[in-house]
Each structure stands twice: as structure tokens, then as C-alpha cells.
C-alpha positions in Angstrom: -69.7 10.6 34.6 -66.8 12.7 33.3 -63.4 13.7 34.5 -61.9 17.2 34.2 -58.7 18.2 36.0 -59.0 15.0 38.1 -62.5 16.1 39.3 -65.2 13.4 38.8 -68.8 14.6 38.4 -71.9 12.4 38.4 -75.3 13.8 37.6 -78.4 12.2 39.2 -81.9 12.9 40.3 -81.9 14.3 43.9 -84.3 13.2 46.6 -85.3 13.9 50.2 -82.1 12.4 51.4 -80.2 15.2 49.7 -82.1 18.1 51.4 -79.4 19.0 53.9 -76.7 19.0 51.1 -78.9 21.2 48.9 -79.3 23.7 51.8 -75.5 23.8 52.1 -75.1 24.3 48.3 -77.6 27.2 48.3 -75.8 28.8 51.3 -72.5 28.6 49.3 -73.9 31.1 46.8 -75.7 33.3 49.4 -79.2 31.9 48.8 -81.6 31.1 51.6 -83.4 27.9 50.7 -84.5 25.9 53.8 -85.8 22.4 54.4 -89.4 23.3 53.8 -88.8 25.1 50.6 -86.7 22.3 49.1 -89.2 19.7 50.1 -91.9 21.6 48.4 -89.8 21.8 45.2 -89.0 18.0 45.4 -92.7 17.1 45.9 -93.8 19.4 43.1 -91.2 18.6 40.4 -87.8 17.0 39.6 -84.4 18.1 41.0 -81.1 17.1 39.4 -77.5 17.8 40.5 -73.9 16.8 40.1 -72.0 15.1 42.8 -68.3 14.9 43.1 -66.2 11.8 43.8 -66.9 12.3 47.6 -70.7 12.4 47.0 -71.0 16.1 47.7 -73.6 18.0 45.7 -71.9 20.7 43.6 -74.7 21.7 41.3 -78.5 21.7 41.2 -81.5 22.6 39.0 -85.2 21.9 39.3 -88.0 21.6 36.8 -91.6 22.0 37.9 -94.0 20.6 35.2 -97.5 22.1 35.5 -100.7 20.5 34.5 -100.8 21.1 30.7 -98.2 22.7 28.6 -96.0 24.8 30.9 -93.0 24.1 33.2 -90.7 26.2 35.3 -87.0 25.9 35.9 -85.3 27.2 39.0 -82.8 26.5 41.8 -80.0 26.5 39.2 -76.8 26.6 41.4 -73.2 25.7 40.8 -70.9 25.7 43.8 -68.3 28.5 43.4 -65.4 26.1 43.7 -66.8 24.0 40.8 -67.5 26.7 38.2 -66.0 26.4 34.7 -66.7 22.8 34.1 -70.0 23.3 32.3 -72.1 21.9 35.2 -74.7 24.6 35.0 -75.4 24.0 31.3 -75.5 20.2 31.7 -77.8 20.2 34.7 -80.2 22.7 33.2 -80.3 20.8 29.9 -81.1 17.7 31.9 -84.2 19.5 33.2 -85.2 20.7 29.7 -84.9 17.1 28.4 -87.5 15.9 31.0 -90.4 17.7 29.3 -91.6 17.5 25.7 -90.6 19.9 23.0 -94.2 21.2 23.0 -93.9 22.3 26.6 -93.2 26.0 27.1 -90.5 26.4 29.8 -90.1 29.6 31.8 -87.4 30.7 34.3 -86.5 33.9 36.2 -82.8 34.5 35.7 -80.0 36.2 37.5 -78.0 38.6 35.3 -75.1 36.2 35.7 -77.1 33.2 34.5 -78.7 35.0 31.5 -75.9 34.2 28.9 -76.1 30.5 29.8 -79.9 30.4 29.3 -79.6 32.3 26.0 -77.2 29.6 24.8 -79.8 27.0 25.7 -82.5 28.8 23.7 -84.2 30.9 26.2 -85.2 34.5 25.4 -86.2 37.4 27.7 -89.9 38.2 27.4 -90.5 40.2 30.6 -89.2 41.1 34.1 -90.5 40.7 37.6 -90.0 43.4 40.3 -88.4 42.2 43.5 -89.4 44.2 46.6 -88.0 43.9 50.1 -89.3 45.4 53.3 -87.5 45.6 56.7 -90.5 47.0 58.6 -94.0 46.8 57.3 -96.2 49.9 57.6 -99.9 48.9 57.5 -101.6 51.1 55.0 -105.4 50.9 55.5 -107.3 50.2 52.3 -110.6 52.0 52.0 -112.9 49.5 53.5 -116.2 48.5 51.9 -118.7 45.7 52.3 -117.8 44.4 48.8 -115.6 41.6 50.0 -114.3 39.7 53.0 -111.0 38.0 53.8 -111.3 34.5 55.3 -108.9 31.7 56.2 -108.5 29.1 53.4 -110.6 26.0 53.9 -110.2 22.7 52.0 -113.6 23.1 50.3 -112.2 26.3 48.6 -109.6 24.5 46.7 -111.4 23.7 43.4 -112.5 27.2 42.8 -109.2 28.5 44.0 -107.3 26.3 41.5 -109.4 27.8 38.7 -108.8 31.3 39.9 -105.0 30.8 40.1 -104.9 29.1 36.7 -106.5 32.0 34.9 -104.1 34.4 36.6 -100.9 32.3 36.1 -101.6 30.9 32.7 -101.8 27.2 33.5 -103.2 24.8 36.0 -100.7 23.7 38.7 -102.7 21.6 41.1 -99.9 19.6 42.8 -97.7 22.7 43.4 -100.7 24.7 44.8 -101.6 22.0 47.3 -98.0 21.7 48.4 -97.6 25.5 48.8 -100.8 25.8 50.8 -99.5 23.1 53.2 -96.2 24.9 53.5 -97.8 28.4 54.1 -97.7 30.3 57.4 -101.0 32.0 56.5 -103.4 31.5 53.6 -106.4 33.7 52.9 -109.2 33.8 50.4 -111.2 36.8 49.4 -115.0 36.4 48.8 -117.5 38.8 47.4 -121.1 39.3 48.8 -122.2 36.3 46.7 -119.6 34.0 48.4 -117.5 33.8 45.2 -113.7 33.7 45.5 -112.2 36.8 43.9 -108.8 36.8 45.5 -106.2 34.6 47.2 -102.9 35.0 48.9 -100.5 33.2 51.2 -97.2 33.7 53.0 -94.2 31.4 53.6 -91.8 31.9 56.5 -88.3 31.5 55.2 -85.0 31.7 57.2 -84.5 35.3 56.1 -87.7 36.7 54.8 -91.5 36.2 55.1 -92.3 35.5 51.4 -95.6 36.8 50.3 -97.1 35.1 47.2 -98.8 34.0 45.1 -101.3 36.8 45.3 -104.2 36.7 42.9 -106.8 39.5 43.0 -109.6 41.0 41.0 -108.1 44.5 41.4 -105.4 46.6 43.2 -107.6 47.2 46.2 -108.2 43.6 46.9 -104.4 42.8 46.4 -103.6 45.6 48.9 -106.0 44.1 51.4 -104.3 40.7 51.0 -100.9 42.2 51.6 -102.2 43.9 54.8 -103.7 40.7 56.0 -100.5 38.7 55.5 -97.9 41.2 56.5 -99.3 43.3 59.4 -97.8 42.4 62.8 -95.7 39.6 61.3 -92.3 41.3 62.1 -89.0 40.7 60.3 -88.1 41.1 56.7 -90.7 40.6 53.9 -90.3 39.8 50.3 -92.7 40.0 47.3 -92.0 39.5 43.6 -94.5 41.4 41.5 -95.2 40.7 37.8 -95.1 43.6 35.4 -98.3 45.6 34.7 -99.2 46.7 38.3 -97.9 50.2 38.8 -100.6 51.3 41.3 -100.0 48.2 43.4 -96.2 48.8 43.4 -96.9 52.4 44.5 -99.0 51.0 47.4 -96.1 48.7 48.3 -93.8 51.7 48.5 -96.2 53.4 51.0 -95.9 50.2 53.2 -92.2 50.4 53.4 -91.2 48.1 50.5 -88.3 49.0 48.3 -87.6 47.6 44.8 -84.2 46.1 44.8 -84.0 44.2 41.4 -85.8 43.4 38.2 -84.8 39.9 37.2 -85.6 38.9 33.6 -88.3 36.4 32.8 -87.1 34.0 30.0 -89.0 31.5 27.9 -88.0 28.5 25.7 -90.4 26.9 23.2 -92.5 30.1 23.3 -92.1 33.7 22.2 -94.2 35.1 25.0 -95.5 34.6 28.5 -98.5 32.3 28.9 -101.8 34.1 28.5 -102.8 35.7 31.8 -105.8 37.8 32.9 -103.7 40.5 34.8 -104.9 39.3 38.2 -101.5 37.9 39.3 -100.1 40.5 41.7 -97.4 38.4 43.3 -95.6 35.2 42.2 -95.0 32.3 44.5 -91.2 32.4 44.2 -88.7 32.6 41.3 -88.2 28.9 41.2 -91.9 28.4 40.6 -92.5 31.2 38.1 
């Protein structure tokens, strides 16, 4: 606990009883976290925050440890009325301290947050491409008999987990299970031999239908997944695309998506992104990497 200018701050691990206050905190900075998203974060990782003398949450940060040697930091928020006290640095450092020095930590930064993360030892290694769509235009992909899209079933999970691990760069079993439970729609793509060669899901947020993660063998399969998840859904749609998929991003443009930002991807305890096989076409969300 510390006192600055007669303001008392206490940092603690946050739980399900803090969900409504975390929603209020995110709204204070114009972010659109809702109850379901925050509960997925809480059930997949650890969330910390400062509380003032009245018990109100004035900062937050989450760390999501994955199965082996990678973790993701996100939901780093400081209430506008409580900036300047070093809360962002302290709560982020608390997250860093919860994993070993051998764990690579990734985050997707805002431009405003980048100097803070650099002071904490993070370095920019890549960017993601944030796309928004106000009205989705279905763009028919050349149809073949090479693959089918089917609703996810529980028996698909083991193979699905392996597919996602190769695309993302680490196993993340707990998060993946939680995200599938949260999803509005979840599809798997199978070839003629009944092998899973693609996967995608959508999450209905308060502002946007969030599409991702999307894992696919190629651009055509990724485009088919987008069509399956976004057609006739209505409302705004968001997808964050990793670098290295120019043809897929061109396809998104034909569907009515517009690129609005390129947030930097930053790493600590590693000089580069985890090894991936170039089959990750859409990330789950910036908090999850």
C-alpha cells in the first residue's frame, strides 16, 4: 500500500466479484470489455489491479500463462483520473513477476503504452493489423470438394489443440476450452480424409462481433471460415490479422473490412515471436496474443 497526494492504492489479485468494476474501468478508457470476456480472462489467467481507499478498481492488468514457455499480458488499464502515480508500471510488473524469467512474454501495445513497456524491457518484434467492418459483404470463395466446414464437436478438441499450437507457437489448452465455451459460433474445416485443416470462432461483444482465432492451411480456407462466421450476422465485425497474409487482407477489403490500426507486438525474454507455421490468420484478441 502507498500514499501519494493523499490517495491510497492497494494492489491485489482480482476475482469474479470484481467483474462489474472491471467493466466500469474499461468503459472509462473507451474499451468494450463485457462480463463474458472478463470471465474468460479470469478463468484463463491472473488479473491484478489497484484499488483506492474506497475499494474502487483504478487499474488492471492480466497475464495469461500458456502451457509451456509463453505468456500474454493484456487488459492494462489505468483510470484517467489516476494516471501519473505509476500504477500502470506497477500492475504490469506484478504480472511479469508471476512467471519465470525463462518464460517469453508477449503483448500487443497501444501507442500510448509503448514507452511504458519499453521501460519494462519489452521490444517491438511485429505488428498486427486491426480490421473493422460495418456491413459484411459475402464474397463467395471458389467452391471445391477439397474441404467441408462443420460445427465444432467435443471429440475434435485434441486435434484442434494441436493445430492451434502449431499456428500460435505454444499449447494453450485452458484458454482454448474457455474461448470455445464463450463463442457464438465455432467451426472446424475437414479435408476429404476427415482431417482438421482449419478452425475459427466468433465472439459477440457489446460493440463488435469478434472473429478469431482463425487457423487455416491456406488463404482460401481462411476466407471460407470468415464467410461462415460473418455472413448474415449483422452489426460491426472486428478481426486482428497477424503479419504475413497480404492476400487474405485483400480478401477482407472486398468484404467491406477497413484496416484502422497496426498495433505493435512486443516481447520480453525473447528477441522474436514464437515459432509459427504461418497458418494463424486471425488472433483471438489482443489480450490473448
